[in-house]
C-alpha positions as CSV (number, residue, x, y, z in Angstrom):
1,M,33.8,192.3,201.5
2,Y,37.2,191.3,202.8
3,I,38.7,187.9,202.0
4,F,41.0,186.8,204.8
5,R,44.5,186.0,203.7
6,D,46.5,183.1,205.2
7,I,49.7,185.2,205.4
8,T,48.0,187.6,208.0
9,Q,49.4,186.1,211.2
10,R,53.0,186.2,209.9
11,L,52.6,189.9,209.2
12,I,51.1,190.5,212.7
13,N,54.0,188.6,214.3
14,S,56.7,190.4,212.5
15,S,58.5,193.0,214.6
16,M,61.0,194.5,212.0
17,P,60.7,198.3,211.6
18,A,59.8,197.8,207.9
19,Q,57.6,195.2,206.3
20,I,57.6,194.8,202.5
21,V,54.9,192.8,200.8
22,I,55.8,191.8,197.2
23,G,53.5,190.3,194.6
24,P,51.8,190.9,191.3
25,R,49.5,193.9,190.8
26,Q,46.0,193.5,192.0
27,C,46.7,190.4,194.1
28,G,45.5,192.2,197.3
29,K,48.7,193.6,198.9
30,S,47.4,197.0,199.9
31,T,44.0,195.6,201.1
32,L,45.9,193.1,203.2
33,L,48.0,195.7,204.9
34,N,45.1,198.0,205.4
35,H,43.4,195.1,207.2
36,V,46.2,194.3,209.6
37,I,47.7,197.8,210.4
38,D,46.7,200.2,213.1
39,T,44.5,203.1,212.1
40,N,47.3,205.6,212.7
41,F,49.2,204.5,209.5
42,Q,48.9,207.0,206.7
43,E,48.5,205.5,203.2
44,I,50.6,206.9,200.4
45,T,50.5,205.5,196.8
46,F,53.3,206.1,194.4
47,D,51.0,205.6,191.4
48,D,50.6,209.4,192.2
49,L,53.2,211.0,190.0
50,Q,53.6,214.1,192.1
51,L,54.3,212.1,195.3
52,R,56.6,209.8,193.4
53,T,58.6,212.8,192.1
54,L,58.9,214.4,195.6
55,A,60.0,211.1,197.1
56,N,62.7,210.6,194.5
57,R,64.0,214.2,194.3
58,E,63.6,215.2,198.0
59,P,63.3,212.0,200.1
60,S,64.2,213.8,203.4
61,L,61.6,216.5,202.7
62,F,59.1,213.7,201.9
63,L,59.6,212.1,205.3
64,E,59.4,215.5,207.0
65,Q,55.9,216.0,205.5
66,F,54.7,212.4,205.9
67,K,55.7,211.1,209.3
68,P,55.8,207.4,210.0
69,P,54.0,205.1,210.6
70,L,53.3,204.9,206.9
71,L,51.8,202.5,204.4
72,L,53.7,203.1,201.1
73,D,52.1,201.5,198.0
74,E,54.2,200.6,194.9
75,V,57.5,201.5,196.4
76,Q,59.5,200.2,193.5
77,Y,59.0,203.6,191.8
78,V,60.9,205.5,194.6
79,P,64.4,204.0,194.9
80,A,65.8,207.3,196.3
81,L,63.5,207.1,199.3
82,F,65.1,203.9,200.7
83,S,68.4,205.3,201.9
84,E,66.3,208.0,203.7
85,I,64.1,205.3,205.3
86,K,67.3,203.4,206.4
87,K,68.7,206.6,208.0
88,Y,65.3,207.3,209.7
89,V,65.1,203.7,211.1
90,D,68.7,203.7,212.4
91,Q,68.3,207.1,214.1
92,L,65.1,206.0,215.8
93,K,66.6,202.7,216.8
94,R,69.5,204.4,218.6
95,Q,67.1,206.7,220.4
96,R,64.8,203.8,221.5
97,L,67.8,201.8,222.8
98,Q,68.8,204.8,224.9
99,D,65.2,205.0,226.3
100,N,65.0,201.2,226.7
101,Q,62.0,201.0,224.3
102,L,61.3,198.5,221.6
103,L,61.1,199.7,218.0
104,S,57.6,199.1,216.5
105,V,56.7,198.7,212.8
106,L,57.2,202.1,211.1
107,F,56.8,201.3,207.4
108,R,54.6,198.9,205.7
109,M,55.3,198.8,202.0
110,T,54.0,197.0,198.8
111,G,55.7,196.4,195.5
112,S,54.4,194.8,192.4
113,N,57.5,194.8,190.2
114,Q,60.1,192.3,191.5
115,L,62.6,193.4,188.9
116,L,62.7,197.0,190.2
117,M,62.4,195.8,193.9
118,D,65.5,193.6,193.5
119,K,67.5,196.4,191.9
120,N,66.6,199.2,194.2
121,I,65.5,198.1,197.6
122,K,66.9,194.9,199.1
123,E,70.5,196.2,199.7
124,S,69.2,199.5,201.1
125,L,67.1,197.9,203.9
126,A,69.2,194.8,204.7
127,G,68.6,193.9,208.3
128,R,65.9,196.4,208.7
129,A,63.0,194.9,206.7
130,S,61.2,191.6,206.6
131,Y,59.9,190.4,203.2
132,F,56.6,188.7,202.4
133,Y,55.6,187.2,199.1
134,L,51.9,187.4,198.3
135,N,50.2,186.0,195.2
136,T,46.6,185.7,194.1
137,L,44.0,184.0,196.3
138,S,44.6,180.3,197.0
139,V,41.8,177.8,196.7
140,H,41.7,177.6,200.5
141,E,41.3,181.4,200.9
142,I,38.5,181.4,198.3
143,V,36.6,178.4,199.7
144,S,37.0,179.7,203.3
145,A,35.4,183.0,202.4
146,M,32.8,181.6,199.9
147,P,32.1,177.9,200.7
148,E,29.8,177.5,197.7
149,S,32.7,178.2,195.3
150,K,33.3,175.6,192.6
151,V,36.8,174.4,191.6
152,V,35.9,174.8,187.9
153,N,35.1,178.5,188.6
154,I,38.4,179.0,190.3
155,L,40.2,177.2,187.5
156,F,38.7,179.5,185.0
157,K,38.9,182.8,186.9
158,G,42.0,182.3,188.9
159,G,42.5,183.9,192.3
160,W,42.2,187.6,191.5
161,P,40.4,189.1,194.6
162,E,38.4,191.7,192.5
163,L,36.6,188.9,190.6
164,Y,35.3,187.4,193.9
165,I,34.6,190.7,195.7
166,D,32.6,191.9,192.6
167,P,31.0,188.7,191.1
168,A,29.4,190.8,188.3
169,M,32.7,191.8,186.9
170,P,33.4,189.8,183.6
171,P,36.6,187.8,184.2
172,I,37.6,187.8,180.5
173,Q,37.5,191.6,180.4
174,Y,39.3,191.9,183.7
175,L,42.1,189.5,182.6
176,N,42.4,191.1,179.2
177,D,42.9,194.5,180.9
178,Y,45.4,193.0,183.3
179,I,47.5,191.4,180.5
180,C,47.4,194.7,178.6
181,S,48.2,197.1,181.5
182,Y,50.5,195.1,183.7
183,I,52.2,192.4,181.7
184,E,52.5,194.1,178.3
185,K,53.4,197.5,179.6
186,D,54.8,197.4,183.2
187,I,56.8,194.2,183.0
188,V,58.0,194.7,179.4
189,L,59.2,198.2,180.0
190,S,60.9,197.6,183.3
191,A,62.7,194.5,181.9
192,G,63.9,196.5,178.9
193,I,62.2,194.1,176.5
194,Q,62.3,195.6,173.0
195,K,60.3,193.0,171.0
196,Q,56.9,193.3,172.7
197,E,55.0,191.4,170.1
198,A,57.4,188.5,170.2
199,F,57.3,188.6,174.0
200,N,53.5,188.2,173.8
201,I,53.8,185.2,171.5
202,V,56.2,183.5,173.9
203,L,53.8,184.3,176.8
204,S,50.9,182.6,175.0
205,L,53.1,179.6,174.1
206,L,54.1,179.3,177.8
207,A,50.5,179.4,178.8
208,A,49.7,176.6,176.4
209,R,52.5,174.6,178.0
210,T,51.7,175.2,181.7
211,G,52.2,171.9,183.6
212,M,54.5,170.6,180.9
213,L,58.3,170.2,180.6
214,L,60.1,173.4,179.8
215,D,61.8,173.0,176.4
216,Y,63.5,176.2,175.4
217,A,64.5,174.9,172.0
218,N,60.8,174.0,171.3
219,L,59.6,177.4,172.4
220,A,62.3,179.1,170.3
221,R,61.3,177.1,167.2
222,D,57.6,177.9,167.6
223,S,58.1,181.6,168.4
224,G,60.9,182.4,166.0
225,I,62.9,183.8,168.9
226,R,66.4,182.6,169.9
227,A,66.4,180.1,172.8
228,V,68.7,182.3,174.9
229,T,66.2,185.2,174.6
230,V,63.2,182.9,175.5
231,K,65.1,181.7,178.6
232,E,65.8,185.3,179.6
233,W,62.1,186.2,179.2
234,V,61.0,183.2,181.2
235,G,63.4,184.4,184.0
236,V,61.6,187.8,183.9
237,L,58.2,186.1,184.3
238,Q,59.6,184.0,187.2
239,R,60.9,187.1,189.1
240,T,57.6,188.9,188.7
241,G,55.7,186.0,190.4
242,L,53.7,185.1,187.3
243,V,55.3,181.7,186.5
244,Y,57.2,179.1,188.4
245,S,59.9,176.8,187.1
246,L,59.6,173.5,189.1
247,K,63.1,172.0,189.2
248,P,63.5,168.2,189.0
249,Y,64.9,166.4,192.0
250,A,68.5,165.6,191.3
251,S,70.6,162.9,193.0
252,N,74.1,161.7,192.0
253,L,72.9,158.3,193.2
254,N,70.3,158.1,190.4
255,K,71.4,159.1,186.9
256,R,68.1,158.0,185.5
257,L,66.4,161.2,186.7
258,T,65.7,163.9,184.2
259,K,67.1,167.4,184.5
260,T,64.3,169.2,182.6
261,P,62.1,171.5,184.8
262,K,58.3,172.0,184.4
263,I,56.8,175.4,183.9
264,Y,53.6,176.5,185.8
265,F,51.6,179.8,185.8
266,L,50.9,180.7,189.5
267,D,47.4,181.7,188.5
268,T,45.2,179.5,186.4
269,G,42.9,182.3,185.4
270,L,45.8,184.1,183.7
271,A,46.9,180.9,182.0
272,A,43.4,180.1,180.8
273,R,42.9,183.6,179.4
274,L,46.2,183.5,177.6
275,Q,45.1,180.1,176.2
276,G,42.1,181.8,174.8
277,W,39.3,180.2,176.7
278,Q,36.0,182.0,176.7
279,E,33.8,179.6,178.8
280,Q,34.3,177.1,181.6
281,Q,32.6,174.0,180.2
282,P,34.6,173.6,177.0
283,L,37.8,174.1,179.0
284,L,36.9,171.1,181.3
285,T,36.7,168.7,178.4
286,S,39.7,170.0,176.5
287,P,43.2,168.5,176.4
288,Q,44.5,171.5,178.4
289,A,42.3,170.7,181.4
290,G,44.7,168.3,183.0
291,G,47.6,170.8,182.7
292,L,45.6,173.6,184.2
293,F,44.4,171.5,187.1
294,E,48.0,170.4,187.8
295,T,48.9,174.2,187.6
296,L,46.2,174.9,190.2
297,V,47.7,172.3,192.5
298,C,51.2,173.7,192.0
299,G,49.9,177.2,192.8
300,E,48.2,176.0,196.0
301,I,51.4,174.4,197.3
302,I,53.6,177.4,196.4
303,K,51.1,179.9,198.0
304,F,51.0,177.7,201.1
305,I,54.8,177.8,201.4
306,Q,54.9,181.5,200.9
307,N,51.9,182.4,203.2
308,Y,53.3,180.4,206.1
309,G,57.0,180.9,205.5
310,K,57.7,177.2,205.3
311,D,61.3,176.1,204.8
312,W,60.4,173.5,202.3
313,Q,61.8,172.5,199.0
314,L,59.5,171.5,196.1
315,Y,60.6,169.3,193.3
316,L,59.4,167.3,190.3
317,W,60.4,163.7,190.3
318,R,60.8,162.2,186.8
319,T,62.9,159.5,185.2
320,K,64.2,159.5,181.7
321,E,62.0,156.5,181.1
322,G,58.9,158.6,181.8
323,E,58.1,157.5,185.4
324,E,56.8,160.7,187.2
325,I,55.5,162.1,190.4
326,D,54.2,165.6,190.0
327,F,55.3,167.1,193.3
328,L,57.9,166.1,195.9
329,I,57.9,168.2,199.1
330,M,61.1,167.9,201.2
331,T,60.9,169.6,204.6
332,A,63.7,171.0,206.8
333,A,62.9,168.2,209.2
334,G,63.7,165.6,206.5
335,E,60.2,164.5,205.8
336,V,59.4,163.6,202.1
337,I,55.9,163.8,200.8
338,A,54.9,162.6,197.3
339,L,51.9,164.3,195.6
340,D,50.3,163.8,192.2
341,A,47.5,165.8,190.6
342,K,44.6,163.9,189.1
343,M,42.0,165.8,187.1
344,S,39.4,162.9,186.9
345,M,35.9,164.2,187.5
346,Q,34.4,160.9,188.5
347,T,36.3,158.0,190.1
348,V,40.0,158.2,190.8
349,Q,42.2,155.1,190.4
350,G,44.9,154.5,192.9
351,M,48.5,154.4,191.8
352,K,51.6,152.7,193.1
353,L,54.9,154.4,193.9
354,P,57.4,153.6,191.2
355,A,60.0,150.9,192.2
356,S,62.9,153.3,191.4
357,F,61.3,156.0,193.6
358,K,60.9,153.5,196.6
359,K,64.5,152.5,196.2
360,Q,65.6,156.2,196.3
361,F,63.2,157.1,199.2
362,P,62.5,153.9,201.2
363,Q,61.0,156.1,204.0
364,V,58.1,157.1,201.8
365,N,55.3,154.6,201.9
366,Q,52.4,156.5,200.4
367,I,51.5,158.8,197.5
368,I,48.8,161.4,197.9
369,L,46.6,162.1,194.8
370,I,45.2,165.6,194.7
371,T,41.8,165.4,193.0
372,F,39.4,167.9,191.4
373,G,36.6,167.1,193.8
374,G,35.1,164.2,195.7
375,Q,36.2,163.3,199.3
376,K,39.2,162.2,201.2
377,L,39.7,158.5,200.6
378,Q,42.3,155.8,201.3
379,L,42.5,154.1,197.9
380,S,45.1,151.4,198.8
381,A,47.8,150.7,201.3
382,E,50.1,153.2,199.6
383,C,47.7,155.6,198.0
384,S,45.2,158.1,199.3
385,A,43.1,160.8,197.6
386,I,42.5,164.4,198.8
387,P,40.3,167.0,197.0
388,I,42.2,170.2,196.3
389,A,39.8,172.1,198.5
390,E,41.3,170.2,201.5
391,L,44.9,170.3,200.3
392,H,45.7,173.3,202.6
393,D,44.5,171.4,205.7
394,F,46.6,168.4,204.7
395,L,49.7,170.6,204.3
396,M,49.1,172.0,207.7
397,T,49.7,168.6,209.2
398,I,53.2,168.4,207.8
399,K,55.9,169.3,210.3
């Protein structure tokens, strides 16, 4: 079973000689590229130690043996290969220009470790590669492939493709293995983190605070780790696509606005597992449910922006007095959209835009509540409700 990814059309439309899809391990990068590429692409994975050694020690020999077009998996492990790819692309580009021919896509690559990707690749292929950021499945992708899917199930399992392709796979075991193999080993080693046990404690504390204001001093106190180190580790998790720091909207015209960001995991399954949940139902009635649902909404918006390459800015709006709107989307065209996550399982009460918000954004006359379920409703003149399963379609209407 293949689950269609919303980013597909952007990949098909890209004409750069190299395409690089970056995202966490097991989010579906290789499967996506195998779905969109021509059958003449040969797939090479650098999880294979022998191929990795050859590409690093003898990159020119590697490209002599494996002629493009190539699908290269986990390219962060072969930094020496990129200067050779650059040389190959430039030579072929000059040849095609002489022959009046367009240069087609030659290399499609995946990378799961953003830290190593930033260090080894971006400079080497500047102007020769287009970059795409893929995360786990969005609610829209899951519901489109499996309309019977329940939001509570997505909240608990997250968007890991394997858990939907193979419904018999136990999500707790899968996520435990993922945390152990990818986060505790791959990320910790590549970031040069020495205190793995302390890192794991900070990771769990962050998961418990998903959807909350990011207080480094509080995290430092509870973990026994210096605040500067905690901040550095949060930065590592951001660069690897596992968490997202939502910055507050700032304006010199309004000094009442807070400067503290919120922290979100980009996959609720990972956050729920790190919080220690074993079953769906207790989670729904817990104090963490609201934060996890807000996390799901945040992930849906971020994934939409990444999948469609939107030039949008996403902010938190919050005053020091505690007035808050969860998400503020600002488009390149100047449109401002106010969204708020509401976990309520039954009826949803409408809300009014704060007076200070309306003063700051007089052009915004409505707030959209993103709900757990139900149907799309106009709750009042300035408030409407949209279930999260329809959030993607609403975002598609924004210019």
